[in-house]
LUMVEXSE-603065 format. One record per residue: residue in one letter; chain; x, y, z of N, C-alpha, C in turn. Coordinates in nm, 4 decimals. Layout:
! LUMVEXSE-603065
<rec><res>A</res><chain>A</chain><n_x>X</n_x><n_y>Y</n_y><n_z>Z</n_z><ca_x>X</ca_x><ca_y>Y</ca_y><ca_z>Z</ca_z><c_x>X</c_x><c_y>Y</c_y><c_z>Z</c_z></rec>
...
! end
This chain:
! LUMVEXSE-603065
<rec><res>X</res><chain>A</chain><n_x>0.0826</n_x><n_y>-0.1180</n_y><n_z>0.0000</n_z><ca_x>0.0000</ca_x><ca_y>0.0000</ca_y><ca_z>0.0000</ca_z><c_x>0.0871</c_x><c_y>0.1245</c_y><c_z>0.0000</c_z></rec>
<rec><res>X</res><chain>A</chain><n_x>0.0325</n_x><n_y>0.2256</n_y><n_z>-0.0558</n_z><ca_x>0.1030</ca_x><ca_y>0.3527</ca_y><ca_z>-0.0618</ca_z><c_x>0.0962</c_x><c_y>0.4209</c_y><c_z>0.0756</c_z></rec>
<rec><res>X</res><chain>A</chain><n_x>0.2010</n_x><n_y>0.4929</n_y><n_z>0.1095</n_z><ca_x>0.2104</ca_x><ca_y>0.5560</ca_y><ca_z>0.2411</ca_z><c_x>0.0977</c_x><c_y>0.6566</c_y><c_z>0.2633</c_z></rec>
<rec><res>X</res><chain>A</chain><n_x>0.0596</n_x><n_y>0.7299</n_y><n_z>0.1607</n_z><ca_x>-0.0490</ca_x><ca_y>0.8279</ca_y><ca_z>0.1749</ca_z><c_x>-0.1809</c_x><c_y>0.7594</c_y><c_z>0.2092</c_z></rec>
<rec><res>X</res><chain>A</chain><n_x>-0.2070</n_x><n_y>0.6489</n_y><n_z>0.1461</n_z><ca_x>-0.3308</ca_x><ca_y>0.5757</ca_y><ca_z>0.1705</ca_z><c_x>-0.3359</c_x><c_y>0.5237</c_y><c_z>0.3144</c_z></rec>
<rec><res>X</res><chain>A</chain><n_x>-0.2250</n_x><n_y>0.4738</n_y><n_z>0.3623</n_z><ca_x>-0.2190</ca_x><ca_y>0.4263</ca_y><ca_z>0.5008</ca_z><c_x>-0.2419</c_x><c_y>0.5411</c_y><c_z>0.5976</c_z></rec>
<rec><res>X</res><chain>A</chain><n_x>-0.1788</n_x><n_y>0.6554</n_y><n_z>0.5705</n_z><ca_x>-0.1960</ca_x><ca_y>0.7719</ca_y><ca_z>0.6577</ca_z><c_x>-0.3408</c_x><c_y>0.8194</c_y><c_z>0.6575</c_z></rec>
<rec><res>X</res><chain>A</chain><n_x>-0.4046</n_x><n_y>0.8216</n_y><n_z>0.5429</n_z><ca_x>-0.5446</ca_x><ca_y>0.8634</ca_y><ca_z>0.5346</ca_z><c_x>-0.6337</c_x><c_y>0.7648</c_y><c_z>0.6096</c_z></rec>
<rec><res>X</res><chain>A</chain><n_x>-0.6060</n_x><n_y>0.6363</n_y><n_z>0.5954</n_z><ca_x>-0.6866</ca_x><ca_y>0.5360</ca_y><ca_z>0.6638</ca_z><c_x>-0.6723</c_x><c_y>0.5464</c_y><c_z>0.8162</c_z></rec>
<rec><res>X</res><chain>A</chain><n_x>-0.5557</n_x><n_y>0.5846</n_y><n_z>0.8631</n_z><ca_x>-0.5347</ca_x><ca_y>0.5996</ca_y><ca_z>1.0064</ca_z><c_x>-0.5969</c_x><c_y>0.7281</c_y><c_z>1.0611</c_z></rec>
<rec><res>X</res><chain>A</chain><n_x>-0.5921</n_x><n_y>0.8355</n_y><n_z>0.9842</n_z><ca_x>-0.6405</ca_x><ca_y>0.9644</ca_y><ca_z>1.0328</ca_z><c_x>-0.7892</c_x><c_y>0.9878</c_y><c_z>1.0080</c_z></rec>
<rec><res>X</res><chain>A</chain><n_x>-0.8490</n_x><n_y>0.9200</n_y><n_z>0.9132</n_z><ca_x>-0.9893</ca_x><ca_y>0.9423</ca_y><ca_z>0.8778</ca_z><c_x>-1.0860</c_x><c_y>0.9209</c_y><c_z>0.9957</c_z></rec>
<rec><res>X</res><chain>A</chain><n_x>-1.0737</n_x><n_y>0.8141</n_y><n_z>1.0740</n_z><ca_x>-1.1680</ca_x><ca_y>0.7986</ca_y><ca_z>1.1864</ca_z><c_x>-1.1599</c_x><c_y>0.9134</c_y><c_z>1.2871</c_z></rec>
<rec><res>X</res><chain>A</chain><n_x>-1.0398</n_x><n_y>0.9626</n_y><n_z>1.3127</n_z><ca_x>-1.0248</ca_x><ca_y>1.0733</ca_y><ca_z>1.4065</ca_z><c_x>-1.0836</c_x><c_y>1.2022</c_y><c_z>1.3497</c_z></rec>
<rec><res>X</res><chain>A</chain><n_x>-1.0636</n_x><n_y>1.2250</n_y><n_z>1.2214</n_z><ca_x>-1.1194</ca_x><ca_y>1.3441</ca_y><ca_z>1.1574</ca_z><c_x>-1.2721</c_x><c_y>1.3373</c_y><c_z>1.1580</c_z></rec>
<rec><res>X</res><chain>A</chain><n_x>-1.3286</n_x><n_y>1.2219</n_y><n_z>1.1284</n_z><ca_x>-1.4742</ca_x><ca_y>1.2071</ca_y><ca_z>1.1302</ca_z><c_x>-1.5297</c_x><c_y>1.2255</c_y><c_z>1.2713</c_z></rec>
<rec><res>X</res><chain>A</chain><n_x>-1.4621</n_x><n_y>1.1725</n_y><n_z>1.3698</n_z><ca_x>-1.5047</ca_x><ca_y>1.1890</ca_y><ca_z>1.5085</ca_z><c_x>-1.4993</c_x><c_y>1.3357</c_y><c_z>1.5490</c_z></rec>
<rec><res>X</res><chain>A</chain><n_x>-1.3947</n_x><n_y>1.4056</n_y><n_z>1.5100</n_z><ca_x>-1.3810</ca_x><ca_y>1.5477</ca_y><ca_z>1.5404</ca_z><c_x>-1.4957</c_x><c_y>1.6267</c_y><c_z>1.4778</c_z></rec>
<rec><res>X</res><chain>A</chain><n_x>-1.5293</n_x><n_y>1.5980</n_y><n_z>1.3549</n_z><ca_x>-1.6393</ca_x><ca_y>1.6671</ca_y><ca_z>1.2861</ca_z><c_x>-1.7725</c_x><c_y>1.6354</c_y><c_z>1.3548</c_z></rec>
<rec><res>X</res><chain>A</chain><n_x>-1.7942</n_x><n_y>1.5095</n_y><n_z>1.3882</n_z><ca_x>-1.9176</ca_x><ca_y>1.4685</ca_y><ca_z>1.4555</ca_z><c_x>-1.9328</c_x><c_y>1.5399</c_y><c_z>1.5898</c_z></rec>
<rec><res>X</res><chain>A</chain><n_x>-1.8278</n_x><n_y>1.5416</n_y><n_z>1.6704</n_z><ca_x>-1.8347</ca_x><ca_y>1.6060</ca_y><ca_z>1.8010</ca_z><c_x>-1.8519</c_x><c_y>1.7568</c_y><c_z>1.7878</c_z></rec>
<rec><res>X</res><chain>A</chain><n_x>-1.7924</n_x><n_y>1.8156</n_y><n_z>1.6858</n_z><ca_x>-1.8118</ca_x><ca_y>1.9579</ca_y><ca_z>1.6596</ca_z><c_x>-1.9570</c_x><c_y>1.9890</c_y><c_z>1.6278</c_z></rec>
<rec><res>X</res><chain>A</chain><n_x>-2.0209</n_x><n_y>1.9053</n_y><n_z>1.5482</n_z><ca_x>-2.1626</ca_x><ca_y>1.9240</ca_y><ca_z>1.5158</ca_z><c_x>-2.2494</c_x><c_y>1.9076</c_y><c_z>1.6405</c_z></rec>
<rec><res>X</res><chain>A</chain><n_x>-2.2168</n_x><n_y>1.8091</n_y><n_z>1.7247</n_z><ca_x>-2.2929</ca_x><ca_y>1.7895</ca_y><ca_z>1.8483</ca_z><c_x>-2.2818</c_x><c_y>1.9109</c_y><c_z>1.9403</c_z></rec>
<rec><res>X</res><chain>A</chain><n_x>-2.1622</n_x><n_y>1.9636</n_y><n_z>1.9550</n_z><ca_x>-2.1416</ca_x><ca_y>2.0805</ca_y><ca_z>2.0403</ca_z><c_x>-2.2142</c_x><c_y>2.2019</c_y><c_z>1.9825</c_z></rec>
<rec><res>X</res><chain>A</chain><n_x>-2.2150</n_x><n_y>2.2177</n_y><n_z>1.8516</n_z><ca_x>-2.2853</ca_x><ca_y>2.3285</ca_y><ca_z>1.7887</ca_z><c_x>-2.4362</c_x><c_y>2.3169</c_y><c_z>1.8126</c_z></rec>
<rec><res>X</res><chain>A</chain><n_x>-2.4907</n_x><n_y>2.1972</n_y><n_z>1.8012</n_z><ca_x>-2.6329</ca_x><ca_y>2.1767</ca_y><ca_z>1.8285</ca_z><c_x>-2.6654</c_x><c_y>2.2070</c_y><c_z>1.9744</c_z></rec>
<rec><res>X</res><chain>A</chain><n_x>-2.5772</n_x><n_y>2.1659</n_y><n_z>2.0660</n_z><ca_x>-2.5968</ca_x><ca_y>2.1962</ca_y><ca_z>2.2072</ca_z><c_x>-2.5940</c_x><c_y>2.3461</c_y><c_z>2.2299</c_z></rec>
<rec><res>X</res><chain>A</chain><n_x>-2.5014</n_x><n_y>2.4148</n_y><n_z>2.1630</n_z><ca_x>-2.4890</ca_x><ca_y>2.5594</ca_y><ca_z>2.1761</ca_z><c_x>-2.6153</c_x><c_y>2.6289</c_y><c_z>2.1261</c_z></rec>
<rec><res>X</res><chain>A</chain><n_x>-2.6719</n_x><n_y>2.5811</n_y><n_z>2.0161</n_z><ca_x>-2.7924</ca_x><ca_y>2.6427</ca_y><ca_z>1.9599</ca_z><c_x>-2.9119</c_x><c_y>2.6259</c_y><c_z>2.0540</c_z></rec>
<rec><res>X</res><chain>A</chain><n_x>-2.9210</n_x><n_y>2.5138</n_y><n_z>2.1255</n_z><ca_x>-3.0358</ca_x><ca_y>2.4904</ca_y><ca_z>2.2123</ca_z><c_x>-3.0163</c_x><c_y>2.5465</c_y><c_z>2.3529</c_z></rec>
<rec><res>X</res><chain>A</chain><n_x>-2.8966</n_x><n_y>2.5368</n_y><n_z>2.4093</n_z><ca_x>-2.8737</ca_x><ca_y>2.5740</ca_y><ca_z>2.5490</ca_z><c_x>-2.7947</c_x><c_y>2.7026</c_y><c_z>2.5671</c_z></rec>
<rec><res>X</res><chain>A</chain><n_x>-2.7286</n_x><n_y>2.7520</n_y><n_z>2.4646</n_z><ca_x>-2.6459</ca_x><ca_y>2.8716</ca_y><ca_z>2.4789</ca_z><c_x>-2.5045</c_x><c_y>2.8375</c_y><c_z>2.5212</c_z></rec>
<rec><res>X</res><chain>A</chain><n_x>-2.4326</n_x><n_y>2.9401</n_y><n_z>2.5652</n_z><ca_x>-2.2921</ca_x><ca_y>2.9202</ca_y><ca_z>2.6054</ca_z><c_x>-2.2803</c_x><c_y>2.8245</c_y><c_z>2.7217</c_z></rec>
<rec><res>X</res><chain>A</chain><n_x>-2.1728</n_x><n_y>2.7515</n_y><n_z>2.7228</n_z><ca_x>-2.1458</ca_x><ca_y>2.6592</ca_y><ca_z>2.8334</ca_z><c_x>-2.0115</c_x><c_y>2.6948</c_y><c_z>2.8949</c_z></rec>
<rec><res>X</res><chain>A</chain><n_x>-2.0012</n_x><n_y>2.6729</n_y><n_z>3.0231</n_z><ca_x>-1.8761</ca_x><ca_y>2.6956</ca_y><ca_z>3.0944</ca_z><c_x>-1.8231</c_x><c_y>2.5590</c_y><c_z>3.1356</c_z></rec>
<rec><res>X</res><chain>A</chain><n_x>-1.7044</n_x><n_y>2.5269</n_y><n_z>3.0919</n_z><ca_x>-1.6431</ca_x><ca_y>2.3988</ca_y><ca_z>3.1249</ca_z><c_x>-1.5300</c_x><c_y>2.4219</c_y><c_z>3.2233</c_z></rec>
<rec><res>X</res><chain>A</chain><n_x>-1.5099</n_x><n_y>2.3277</n_y><n_z>3.3110</n_z><ca_x>-1.4015</ca_x><ca_y>2.3385</ca_y><ca_z>3.4066</ca_z><c_x>-1.3817</c_x><c_y>2.2087</c_y><c_z>3.4823</c_z></rec>
<rec><res>X</res><chain>A</chain><n_x>-1.2821</n_x><n_y>2.2094</n_y><n_z>3.5681</n_z><ca_x>-1.2542</ca_x><ca_y>2.0931</ca_y><ca_z>3.6513</ca_z><c_x>-1.3524</c_x><c_y>2.0872</c_y><c_z>3.7669</c_z></rec>
<rec><res>X</res><chain>A</chain><n_x>-1.3997</n_x><n_y>1.9679</n_y><n_z>3.7957</n_z><ca_x>-1.4870</ca_x><ca_y>1.9452</ca_y><ca_z>3.9097</ca_z><c_x>-1.4210</c_x><c_y>1.8383</c_y><c_z>3.9953</c_z></rec>
<rec><res>X</res><chain>A</chain><n_x>-1.4156</n_x><n_y>1.8628</n_y><n_z>4.1261</n_z><ca_x>-1.3519</ca_x><ca_y>1.7703</ca_y><ca_z>4.2193</ca_z><c_x>-1.4576</c_x><c_y>1.6813</c_y><c_z>4.2834</c_z></rec>
<rec><res>X</res><chain>A</chain><n_x>-1.4353</n_x><n_y>1.5516</n_y><n_z>4.2810</n_z><ca_x>-1.5237</ca_x><ca_y>1.4544</ca_y><ca_z>4.3444</ca_z><c_x>-1.4596</c_x><c_y>1.4115</c_y><c_z>4.4758</c_z></rec>
<rec><res>X</res><chain>A</chain><n_x>-1.5192</n_x><n_y>1.4534</n_y><n_z>4.5879</n_z><ca_x>-1.4595</ca_x><ca_y>1.4259</ca_y><ca_z>4.7186</ca_z><c_x>-1.4611</c_x><c_y>1.2781</c_y><c_z>4.7548</c_z></rec>
<rec><res>X</res><chain>A</chain><n_x>-1.5606</n_x><n_y>1.2042</n_y><n_z>4.7053</n_z><ca_x>-1.5700</ca_x><ca_y>1.0626</ca_y><ca_z>4.7396</ca_z><c_x>-1.4550</c_x><c_y>0.9817</c_y><c_z>4.6827</c_z></rec>
<rec><res>X</res><chain>A</chain><n_x>-1.4186</n_x><n_y>1.0111</n_y><n_z>4.5582</n_z><ca_x>-1.3115</ca_x><ca_y>0.9346</ca_y><ca_z>4.4950</ca_z><c_x>-1.1777</c_x><c_y>1.0074</c_y><c_z>4.4981</c_z></rec>
<rec><res>X</res><chain>A</chain><n_x>-1.1789</n_x><n_y>1.1380</n_y><n_z>4.5284</n_z><ca_x>-1.0551</ca_x><ca_y>1.2150</ca_y><ca_z>4.5311</ca_z><c_x>-1.0002</c_x><c_y>1.2431</c_y><c_z>4.3931</c_z></rec>
<rec><res>X</res><chain>A</chain><n_x>-1.0863</n_x><n_y>1.2454</n_y><n_z>4.2916</n_z><ca_x>-1.0416</ca_x><ca_y>1.2692</ca_y><ca_z>4.1545</ca_z><c_x>-1.1102</c_x><c_y>1.3926</c_y><c_z>4.0975</c_z></rec>
<rec><res>X</res><chain>A</chain><n_x>-1.0563</n_x><n_y>1.4404</n_y><n_z>3.9861</n_z><ca_x>-1.1167</ca_x><ca_y>1.5516</ca_y><ca_z>3.9147</ca_z><c_x>-1.1508</c_x><c_y>1.5077</c_y><c_z>3.7739</c_z></rec>
<rec><res>X</res><chain>A</chain><n_x>-1.2465</n_x><n_y>1.5765</n_y><n_z>3.7137</n_z><ca_x>-1.2803</ca_x><ca_y>1.5521</ca_y><ca_z>3.5742</ca_z><c_x>-1.3336</c_x><c_y>1.6818</c_y><c_z>3.5136</c_z></rec>
<rec><res>X</res><chain>A</chain><n_x>-1.3244</n_x><n_y>1.6923</n_y><n_z>3.3827</n_z><ca_x>-1.3716</ca_x><ca_y>1.8104</ca_y><ca_z>3.3116</ca_z><c_x>-1.5177</c_x><c_y>1.7885</c_y><c_z>3.2753</c_z></rec>
<rec><res>X</res><chain>A</chain><n_x>-1.5996</n_x><n_y>1.8869</n_y><n_z>3.3069</n_z><ca_x>-1.7413</ca_x><ca_y>1.8793</ca_y><ca_z>3.2767</ca_z><c_x>-1.7978</c_x><c_y>2.0198</c_y><c_z>3.2669</c_z></rec>
<rec><res>X</res><chain>A</chain><n_x>-1.9207</n_x><n_y>2.0303</n_y><n_z>3.2233</n_z><ca_x>-1.9877</ca_x><ca_y>2.1589</ca_y><ca_z>3.2221</ca_z><c_x>-2.0255</c_x><c_y>2.1970</c_y><c_z>3.3639</c_z></rec>
<rec><res>X</res><chain>A</chain><n_x>-2.0031</n_x><n_y>2.3221</n_y><n_z>3.4001</n_z><ca_x>-2.0392</ca_x><ca_y>2.3682</ca_y><ca_z>3.5337</ca_z><c_x>-2.1336</c_x><c_y>2.4862</c_y><c_z>3.5203</c_z></rec>
<rec><res>X</res><chain>A</chain><n_x>-2.2152</n_x><n_y>2.5064</n_y><n_z>3.6213</n_z><ca_x>-2.3109</ca_x><ca_y>2.6160</ca_y><ca_z>3.6204</ca_z><c_x>-2.2368</c_x><c_y>2.7497</c_y><c_z>3.6251</c_z></rec>
<rec><res>X</res><chain>A</chain><n_x>-2.3021</n_x><n_y>2.8527</n_y><n_z>3.5746</n_z><ca_x>-2.2376</ca_x><ca_y>2.9836</ca_y><ca_z>3.5692</ca_z><c_x>-2.2108</c_x><c_y>3.0402</c_y><c_z>3.7073</c_z></rec>
<rec><res>X</res><chain>A</chain><n_x>-2.2946</n_x><n_y>3.0074</n_y><n_z>3.8055</n_z><ca_x>-2.2756</ca_x><ca_y>3.0612</ca_y><ca_z>3.9399</ca_z><c_x>-2.1751</c_x><c_y>2.9807</c_y><c_z>4.0224</c_z></rec>
<rec><res>X</res><chain>A</chain><n_x>-2.1314</n_x><n_y>2.8652</n_y><n_z>3.9731</n_z><ca_x>-2.0325</ca_x><ca_y>2.7841</ca_y><ca_z>4.0443</ca_z><c_x>-1.8914</c_x><c_y>2.8185</c_y><c_z>3.9990</c_z></rec>
<rec><res>X</res><chain>A</chain><n_x>-1.7987</n_x><n_y>2.8032</n_y><n_z>4.0886</n_z><ca_x>-1.6579</ca_x><ca_y>2.8237</ca_y><ca_z>4.0545</ca_z><c_x>-1.5964</c_x><c_y>2.6899</c_y><c_z>4.0182</c_z></rec>
<rec><res>X</res><chain>A</chain><n_x>-1.5055</n_x><n_y>2.6902</n_y><n_z>3.9241</n_z><ca_x>-1.4351</ca_x><ca_y>2.5685</ca_y><ca_z>3.8865</ca_z><c_x>-1.3330</c_x><c_y>2.5308</c_y><c_z>3.9920</c_z></rec>
<rec><res>X</res><chain>A</chain><n_x>-1.2866</n_x><n_y>2.4109</n_y><n_z>3.9854</n_z><ca_x>-1.1858</ca_x><ca_y>2.3597</ca_y><ca_z>4.0783</ca_z><c_x>-1.0494</c_x><c_y>2.4135</c_y><c_z>4.0386</c_z></rec>
<rec><res>X</res><chain>A</chain><n_x>-0.9791</n_x><n_y>2.4723</n_y><n_z>4.1323</n_z><ca_x>-0.8453</ca_x><ca_y>2.5245</ca_y><ca_z>4.1074</ca_z><c_x>-0.7442</c_x><c_y>2.4356</c_y><c_z>4.1783</c_z></rec>
<rec><res>X</res><chain>A</chain><n_x>-0.6634</n_x><n_y>2.3587</n_y><n_z>4.1029</n_z><ca_x>-0.5694</ca_x><ca_y>2.2664</ca_y><ca_z>4.1677</ca_z><c_x>-0.4622</c_x><c_y>2.3376</c_y><c_z>4.2503</c_z></rec>
<rec><res>X</res><chain>A</chain><n_x>-0.4349</n_x><n_y>2.4645</n_y><n_z>4.2223</n_z><ca_x>-0.3341</ca_x><ca_y>2.5370</ca_y><ca_z>4.2995</ca_z><c_x>-0.3824</c_x><c_y>2.5691</c_y><c_z>4.4403</c_z></rec>
<rec><res>X</res><chain>A</chain><n_x>-0.5133</n_x><n_y>2.5746</n_y><n_z>4.4606</n_z><ca_x>-0.5682</ca_x><ca_y>2.6049</ca_y><ca_z>4.5923</ca_z><c_x>-0.5917</c_x><c_y>2.4799</c_y><c_z>4.6769</c_z></rec>
<rec><res>X</res><chain>A</chain><n_x>-0.5693</n_x><n_y>2.3632</n_y><n_z>4.6215</n_z><ca_x>-0.5986</ca_x><ca_y>2.2378</ca_y><ca_z>4.6906</ca_z><c_x>-0.4746</c_x><c_y>2.1819</c_y><c_z>4.7578</c_z></rec>
<rec><res>X</res><chain>A</chain><n_x>-0.4880</n_x><n_y>2.1448</n_y><n_z>4.8824</n_z><ca_x>-0.3800</ca_x><ca_y>2.0807</ca_y><ca_z>4.9567</ca_z><c_x>-0.4262</c_x><c_y>1.9403</c_y><c_z>4.9953</c_z></rec>
<rec><res>X</res><chain>A</chain><n_x>-0.3695</n_x><n_y>1.8357</n_y><n_z>4.9312</n_z><ca_x>-0.4149</ca_x><ca_y>1.7000</ca_y><ca_z>4.9611</ca_z><c_x>-0.3972</c_x><c_y>1.6625</c_y><c_z>5.1075</c_z></rec>
<rec><res>X</res><chain>A</chain><n_x>-0.2930</n_x><n_y>1.7115</n_y><n_z>5.1699</n_z><ca_x>-0.2706</ca_x><ca_y>1.6810</ca_y><ca_z>5.3105</ca_z><c_x>-0.3805</c_x><c_y>1.7378</c_y><c_z>5.3976</c_z></rec>
<rec><res>X</res><chain>A</chain><n_x>-0.4285</n_x><n_y>1.8574</n_y><n_z>5.3642</n_z><ca_x>-0.5355</ca_x><ca_y>1.9198</ca_y><ca_z>5.4393</ca_z><c_x>-0.6645</c_x><c_y>1.8402</c_y><c_z>5.4239</c_z></rec>
<rec><res>X</res><chain>A</chain><n_x>-0.6902</n_x><n_y>1.7893</n_y><n_z>5.3044</n_z><ca_x>-0.8112</ca_x><ca_y>1.7102</ca_y><ca_z>5.2802</ca_z><c_x>-0.8090</c_x><c_y>1.5835</c_y><c_z>5.3649</c_z></rec>
<rec><res>X</res><chain>A</chain><n_x>-0.6964</n_x><n_y>1.5169</n_y><n_z>5.3697</n_z><ca_x>-0.6856</ca_x><ca_y>1.3934</ca_y><ca_z>5.4479</ca_z><c_x>-0.6972</c_x><c_y>1.4233</c_y><c_z>5.5967</c_z></rec>
<rec><res>X</res><chain>A</chain><n_x>-0.6414</n_x><n_y>1.5351</n_y><n_z>5.6424</n_z><ca_x>-0.6491</ca_x><ca_y>1.5700</ca_y><ca_z>5.7838</ca_z><c_x>-0.7933</c_x><c_y>1.6017</c_y><c_z>5.8239</c_z></rec>
<rec><res>X</res><chain>A</chain><n_x>-0.8672</n_x><n_y>1.6699</n_y><n_z>5.7354</n_z><ca_x>-1.0067</ca_x><ca_y>1.7002</ca_y><ca_z>5.7650</ca_z><c_x>-1.0873</c_x><c_y>1.5725</c_y><c_z>5.7809</c_z></rec>
<rec><res>X</res><chain>A</chain><n_x>-1.0630</n_x><n_y>1.4755</n_y><n_z>5.6951</n_z><ca_x>-1.1366</ca_x><ca_y>1.3497</ca_y><ca_z>5.7014</ca_z><c_x>-1.1069</c_x><c_y>1.2778</c_y><c_z>5.8328</c_z></rec>
<rec><res>X</res><chain>A</chain><n_x>-0.9813</n_x><n_y>1.2732</n_y><n_z>5.8710</n_z><ca_x>-0.9427</ca_x><ca_y>1.2082</ca_y><ca_z>5.9961</ca_z><c_x>-1.0008</c_x><c_y>1.2852</c_y><c_z>6.1146</c_z></rec>
<rec><res>X</res><chain>A</chain><n_x>-0.9963</n_x><n_y>1.4191</n_y><n_z>6.1082</n_z><ca_x>-1.0467</ca_x><ca_y>1.5026</ca_y><ca_z>6.2157</ca_z><c_x>-1.1973</c_x><c_y>1.4824</c_y><c_z>6.2337</c_z></rec>
<rec><res>X</res><chain>A</chain><n_x>-1.2726</n_x><n_y>1.4752</n_y><n_z>6.1223</n_z><ca_x>-1.4161</ca_x><ca_y>1.4525</ca_y><ca_z>6.1291</ca_z><c_x>-1.4486</c_x><c_y>1.3172</c_y><c_z>6.1915</c_z></rec>
<rec><res>X</res><chain>A</chain><n_x>-1.3697</n_x><n_y>1.2154</n_y><n_z>6.1601</n_z><ca_x>-1.3940</ca_x><ca_y>1.0824</ca_y><ca_z>6.2144</ca_z><c_x>-1.3657</c_x><c_y>1.0796</c_y><c_z>6.3637</c_z></rec>
<rec><res>X</res><chain>A</chain><n_x>-1.2615</n_x><n_y>1.1471</n_y><n_z>6.4087</n_z><ca_x>-1.2280</ca_x><ca_y>1.1472</ca_y><ca_z>6.5503</ca_z><c_x>-1.3264</c_x><c_y>1.2330</c_y><c_z>6.6291</c_z></rec>
<rec><res>X</res><chain>A</chain><n_x>-1.3785</n_x><n_y>1.3415</n_y><n_z>6.5709</n_z><ca_x>-1.4766</ca_x><ca_y>1.4246</ca_y><ca_z>6.6393</ca_z><c_x>-1.6051</c_x><c_y>1.3458</c_y><c_z>6.6632</c_z></rec>
<rec><res>X</res><chain>A</chain><n_x>-1.6422</n_x><n_y>1.2602</n_y><n_z>6.5689</n_z><ca_x>-1.7625</ca_x><ca_y>1.1792</ca_y><ca_z>6.5827</ca_z><c_x>-1.7485</c_x><c_y>1.0736</c_y><c_z>6.6915</c_z></rec>
<rec><res>X</res><chain>A</chain><n_x>-1.6260</n_x><n_y>1.0225</n_y><n_z>6.7117</n_z><ca_x>-1.6033</ca_x><ca_y>0.9209</ca_y><ca_z>6.8141</ca_z><c_x>-1.6115</c_x><c_y>0.9798</c_y><c_z>6.9546</c_z></rec>
<rec><res>X</res><chain>A</chain><n_x>-1.5727</n_x><n_y>1.1059</n_y><n_z>6.9721</n_z><ca_x>-1.5714</ca_x><ca_y>1.1688</ca_y><ca_z>7.1041</ca_z><c_x>-1.7095</c_x><c_y>1.2106</c_y><c_z>7.1494</c_z></rec>
<rec><res>X</res><chain>A</chain><n_x>-1.7994</n_x><n_y>1.2348</n_y><n_z>7.0585</n_z><ca_x>-1.9315</ca_x><ca_y>1.2873</ca_y><ca_z>7.0967</ca_z><c_x>-2.0221</c_x><c_y>1.1841</c_y><c_z>7.1567</c_z></rec>
! end
């Protein structure tokens, strides 16, 4: 096979997916308006993911997060419950 044909065959699915997702986002924009995307922190799993967030909510800022503080709060809450 020719090198160009192989390259086209490898890149075509990604290009089609990009076009499809662009059309989906455009349709969403036409029905719902502007969207604000950002990081959202899930306290249960301790992970973050990118998703749409409400305009009145603030996105997750990793520079403001201290993992040690999060773990200490969890331990502190558990010990406070045992003393009561």
